[in-house]
matplotlib code that plots the C-alpha trace (Angstrom):
import matplotlib.pyplot as plt

x = [0.0, 1.5, 1.8, -1.2, -3.6, -2.1, -2.8, -6.3, -7.0, -5.6, -7.9, -11.0, -10.3, -9.9, -13.2, -14.9, -13.5, -14.7, -18.2, -18.4, -17.9, -20.6, -22.9, -22.5, -23.0, -26.0, -29.5, -31.6, -32.6, -32.9, -29.5, -28.0, -29.3, -27.7, -24.4, -24.5, -25.2, -22.3, -19.9, -20.9, -20.1, -16.7, -16.0, -17.0, -14.5, -11.8, -12.4, -12.2, -8.7, -7.6, -8.8, -7.4, -10.8, -11.4, -15.2, -16.9, -19.7, -22.3, -21.1, -21.3, -24.8, -25.8, -24.3, -26.3, -29.5, -28.8, -28.1, -31.7, -33.1, -30.8, -32.6, -36.0, -34.5, -32.6, -35.7, -37.6, -34.9, -34.5, -38.2, -39.9, -37.7, -35.5, -38.4, -40.3, -37.3, -36.8, -40.5, -40.0, -37.1, -38.9, -41.8, -39.6, -38.2, -39.4, -38.6, -40.1, -38.2, -35.8, -34.2, -32.2, -34.3, -34.4, -35.2, -38.8, -39.1, -42.7, -44.1, -45.5, -47.4, -48.5, -50.2, -52.5, -55.2, -55.6, -55.8, -59.5, -58.8, -56.8, -59.5, -62.1, -59.9, -59.4, -63.1, -64.0, -61.4, -62.7, -66.3, -65.3, -63.4, -66.2, -68.8, -66.9, -65.2, -68.3, -70.5, -67.9, -67.3, -71.0, -71.7, -68.7, -69.5, -73.2, -72.1, -69.7, -72.3, -74.8, -72.3, -70.9, -74.3, -75.2, -76.9, -76.9, -74.4, -72.4, -69.2, -70.8, -72.2, -68.8, -67.2, -69.8, -69.3, -65.5, -65.5, -65.8, -62.5, -60.5, -62.3, -60.7, -61.3, -61.7, -64.4, -66.5, -66.3, -67.4, -70.4, -71.3, -71.0, -73.5, -75.9, -75.9, -75.7, -77.8, -79.9, -79.4, -78.8, -81.3, -81.3, -82.5, -84.9, -86.5, -86.8, -88.4, -90.8, -91.6, -91.3, -92.4, -89.3, -89.3, -86.7, -85.1, -84.9, -83.2, -80.0, -76.6, -74.7, -71.2, -71.3, -72.4, -73.2, -74.0, -70.6, -69.2, -72.2, -71.6, -67.9, -68.8, -71.4, -69.0, -66.2, -68.4, -69.5, -66.0, -64.2, -66.8, -66.0, -62.3, -63.1, -65.9, -63.2, -61.3, -64.4, -65.2, -61.7, -62.5, -66.0, -64.6, -62.1, -64.9, -65.6, -69.0, -69.1, -69.7, -72.8, -74.0, -73.5, -75.4, -78.3, -78.5, -78.7, -81.6, -79.7, -81.4, -79.7, -79.0, -77.7, -75.3, -74.0, -73.7, -72.1, -70.2, -69.6, -68.7, -66.3, -64.6, -64.2, -62.6, -59.1, -60.4, -62.5, -59.5, -57.5, -60.3, -60.8, -57.1, -56.6, -59.9, -59.0, -55.5, -56.9, -59.7, -57.3, -55.2, -58.2, -57.3, -58.1, -61.7, -62.3, -60.6, -62.3, -65.8, -65.9, -63.0, -65.0, -63.1, -60.1, -59.6, -59.9, -61.9, -64.2, -63.9, -66.8, -64.9, -61.2, -59.4, -56.0, -54.0, -55.4, -54.5, -51.0, -50.6, -52.1, -49.6, -46.7, -47.1, -49.5, -48.2, -44.7, -44.9, -43.1, -42.4, -46.1, -47.3, -44.8, -46.2, -49.7, -48.4, -46.9, -50.2, -51.9, -49.1, -49.5, -53.3, -53.1, -50.4, -52.3, -55.6, -53.8, -52.0, -55.3, -56.9, -53.9, -54.1, -57.9, -57.5, -54.8, -56.9, -59.9, -57.6, -56.3]
y = [0.0, 3.4, 6.3, 8.2, 5.2, 4.6, 8.2, 8.1, 4.8, 6.4, 9.4, 7.2, 5.0, 8.1, 9.5, 6.1, 6.0, 9.5, 8.7, 5.6, 7.9, 10.3, 7.3, 6.0, 9.5, 10.4, 9.9, 11.0, 7.9, 9.7, 11.4, 8.1, 6.4, 9.1, 8.8, 4.9, 5.3, 7.7, 5.4, 2.5, 4.5, 5.4, 1.8, 0.7, 3.1, 1.9, -1.7, -0.9, 0.6, -2.3, -4.9, -2.8, -2.5, 0.4, 0.3, -0.5, -3.1, -0.4, 1.4, -1.9, -2.4, 1.0, 0.4, -2.8, -0.9, 1.9, -0.5, -1.8, 1.7, 3.1, 1.6, 3.0, 6.3, 6.7, 6.0, 8.5, 11.1, 10.7, 10.4, 12.5, 14.7, 16.2, 16.9, 18.6, 20.8, 21.5, 22.6, 25.0, 26.6, 26.6, 28.5, 31.6, 31.0, 31.4, 28.2, 26.6, 23.3, 24.0, 27.4, 28.4, 29.3, 32.9, 34.3, 35.7, 36.5, 36.6, 37.4, 33.9, 34.2, 37.8, 36.4, 34.0, 36.5, 37.8, 34.4, 33.6, 30.0, 29.6, 31.2, 28.9, 25.8, 26.9, 27.5, 24.1, 22.3, 23.8, 23.0, 19.4, 19.1, 20.6, 18.4, 15.1, 14.9, 15.1, 13.0, 10.3, 10.2, 10.0, 7.3, 5.2, 5.4, 4.5, 1.5, 0.4, 0.6, -1.4, -4.0, -4.4, -5.8, -9.5, -9.8, -12.4, -12.4, -9.7, -10.6, -10.4, -6.9, -5.7, -7.0, -5.2, -1.9, -2.2, -3.2, 0.3, 1.3, -1.6, -1.6, -0.1, 3.7, 3.5, 0.8, 2.4, 5.9, 4.4, 2.9, 6.2, 8.0, 5.6, 5.8, 9.6, 10.1, 13.2, 11.4, 7.7, 7.2, 5.5, 8.3, 10.9, 8.4, 7.9, 11.6, 11.9, 9.0, 8.7, 12.2, 14.0, 16.3, 18.0, 16.9, 20.3, 20.5, 17.2, 17.7, 17.7, 15.8, 16.3, 20.0, 23.3, 23.6, 19.9, 18.6, 19.2, 17.4, 14.4, 14.4, 14.5, 11.8, 9.5, 10.1, 9.3, 6.1, 5.1, 5.9, 5.1, 1.4, 2.0, 4.2, 1.8, -0.8, 1.7, 2.5, -1.2, -1.7, 1.1, -0.2, -3.7, -2.1, -0.7, -2.8, -4.4, -3.7, 0.0, -0.8, -3.1, -0.4, 2.0, -0.4, -0.8, 3.0, 3.1, 4.6, 4.2, 3.5, 7.2, 7.9, 4.9, 6.2, 9.8, 9.0, 5.8, 5.1, 8.6, 9.4, 6.1, 6.6, 10.1, 9.0, 7.0, 9.9, 12.2, 9.9, 9.6, 13.3, 14.1, 11.4, 12.3, 16.0, 15.4, 13.0, 15.4, 18.3, 16.0, 15.0, 14.7, 11.4, 11.3, 14.8, 13.9, 10.5, 11.7, 15.3, 15.3, 14.0, 12.3, 14.6, 14.6, 18.4, 20.0, 22.9, 25.9, 24.5, 21.2, 22.4, 21.4, 22.6, 19.5, 19.5, 23.2, 22.5, 19.7, 22.0, 24.8, 22.5, 20.1, 21.9, 25.5, 24.6, 27.4, 25.3, 28.2, 29.2, 25.6, 25.2, 28.3, 26.8, 23.6, 25.5, 27.2, 23.8, 22.4, 25.3, 25.0, 21.3, 21.9, 24.6, 22.7, 19.5, 21.5, 23.0, 19.5, 18.2, 21.2, 20.8, 17.1, 17.8, 20.5, 18.0, 15.3, 17.6]
z = [0.0, -1.0, 1.4, -0.1, 0.4, 3.9, 4.9, 3.5, 5.4, 8.6, 8.2, 7.6, 10.6, 12.8, 11.5, 12.2, 15.7, 16.4, 15.0, 17.3, 20.3, 19.1, 18.5, 22.1, 23.5, 21.4, 22.9, 20.0, 18.0, 14.6, 15.0, 16.1, 13.0, 10.8, 12.6, 12.2, 8.5, 8.1, 9.9, 7.8, 4.6, 6.0, 7.0, 3.5, 2.0, 4.4, 3.6, -0.1, 0.4, 2.6, 0.0, -2.9, -4.5, -6.8, -6.4, -3.1, -2.8, -2.3, -5.5, -7.4, -6.1, -7.2, -10.7, -11.0, -10.0, -12.4, -15.2, -14.9, -14.9, -17.7, -20.8, -19.7, -18.7, -21.9, -23.9, -21.8, -22.2, -26.0, -26.9, -24.2, -22.0, -24.7, -27.1, -24.2, -23.4, -27.1, -27.3, -24.4, -26.2, -29.6, -28.2, -28.1, -31.6, -35.2, -37.2, -40.3, -40.0, -42.8, -42.3, -39.3, -36.3, -35.1, -31.7, -31.4, -27.8, -26.6, -30.1, -30.5, -27.2, -28.2, -31.3, -29.3, -28.1, -31.7, -33.3, -33.7, -34.5, -31.3, -29.2, -30.8, -30.2, -26.5, -26.0, -27.6, -25.5, -22.3, -23.1, -24.0, -20.7, -18.6, -20.3, -20.4, -17.0, -14.7, -17.0, -17.4, -13.6, -12.8, -15.5, -14.5, -10.8, -11.4, -13.5, -10.9, -8.1, -10.2, -11.4, -7.8, -6.7, -6.7, -10.2, -12.8, -15.6, -13.8, -15.5, -18.9, -18.3, -16.9, -20.2, -22.3, -20.4, -20.7, -24.4, -25.9, -24.2, -25.7, -29.1, -32.2, -32.3, -36.1, -35.8, -33.1, -34.6, -37.9, -36.1, -34.4, -37.7, -39.2, -36.2, -36.2, -40.0, -40.8, -43.5, -43.2, -39.4, -37.2, -34.6, -37.1, -38.7, -35.3, -34.8, -38.3, -38.1, -34.4, -33.0, -36.2, -36.5, -39.9, -42.4, -42.6, -38.8, -38.2, -36.2, -37.9, -35.3, -36.7, -37.6, -36.1, -32.4, -31.9, -32.8, -29.3, -27.8, -30.0, -29.0, -25.3, -25.5, -27.5, -25.0, -22.1, -23.7, -24.6, -21.4, -18.7, -18.8, -17.9, -15.0, -14.0, -13.4, -11.2, -9.2, -8.8, -7.2, -4.8, -4.0, -3.2, -0.8, 1.4, 4.4, 4.6, 8.3, 7.5, 5.6, 8.3, 10.9, 8.6, 8.3, 12.1, 12.4, 10.0, 7.0, 3.6, 0.3, -0.5, 3.0, 2.8, -0.5, 0.8, 4.2, 3.5, -0.2, -1.4, 1.4, 1.1, -2.7, -2.3, -3.2, -6.1, -7.4, -7.1, -9.3, -11.8, -12.0, -12.5, -15.2, -16.9, -17.0, -18.5, -21.1, -22.1, -22.6, -24.9, -27.0, -30.7, -32.3, -31.3, -32.7, -36.0, -36.4, -35.6, -37.0, -39.4, -42.4, -45.2, -45.2, -41.4, -41.3, -38.4, -38.7, -36.3, -34.2, -33.7, -33.5, -30.3, -29.0, -29.9, -33.4, -33.8, -32.5, -35.1, -37.9, -37.2, -36.9, -39.8, -42.2, -41.9, -40.6, -38.0, -35.4, -33.0, -32.8, -32.4, -29.5, -27.9, -28.1, -26.7, -23.7, -23.1, -23.0, -20.7, -18.3, -18.2, -17.4, -14.8, -13.0, -13.0, -11.7, -9.0, -7.9, -7.8, -5.7, -3.3, -2.9, -2.2, 0.4, 2.0, 2.3, 3.7, 6.4]

ax = plt.figure().add_subplot(projection="3d")
ax.plot(x, y, z, "-o")
ax.set_aspect("equal")
plt.show()
């Protein structure tokens, strides 16, 4: 062992001995644990020097752990983290994808309030979120409560309710397009023949003011099965003794739901609302498939933010402006999610 290593070993052993004295004299359990952990690290370094090991056992253990994490983290960094950071930078630039980017400052953000298409897309997205989130939550909770009872063919009905979520989006949007077709669909046919609605007054489900209603109803139908499963898991975690106690106290069905089921499902509901809100703000494929027609282009009444981001980026090649819109969407989702987390924390306290 050379002099440098010997001096280093002597220093570590001295520190370890001093720490042992502090550990024996310390009465606070938490501080004693910290001192013990520190002494173990110093002893590990000293043992590495004694055994002439370049890397300690703890370091080798850490390297093995990081080697398992590394592939996933590299993929996340390359395909998610770096593009997000690049989008943040690009929001303050002008770039068409071919020429050199130039600094634009806040001009991309200053364009937003004057852009009627952006305002329309923002308005449509907010209406879609406000309409879809509560309706989906109510429908999925109602389904979960019904299908959590002792009924015949319960598994079959659960499968049927969950099927729209796993079914091909192309297939089910094609079915909905046929069902709500303005002239050939069975819905308008019933309105015409049964309810006596005049031909010229039949609703145009995929255009005008009704298109957002159609998108909301379709989304509720598609996603309620998934969130039903989440609510079923929450319901099955509620102790039956609580309901028995409620029955003994004379509580009816509504009172049991209000004072037992709903409070017990608070954390589940919080998760459902957060995930639903984020997913609704990201809506794109449903809007394009249902209201895009043959060319996939959305009218002003059906345009949503993600579609407008795509349109500016890959149709107009205004990548800086599309990144600015993406940052607005990101900040909206972030603020709403933080408010939801703060509200949940306040209730829990």
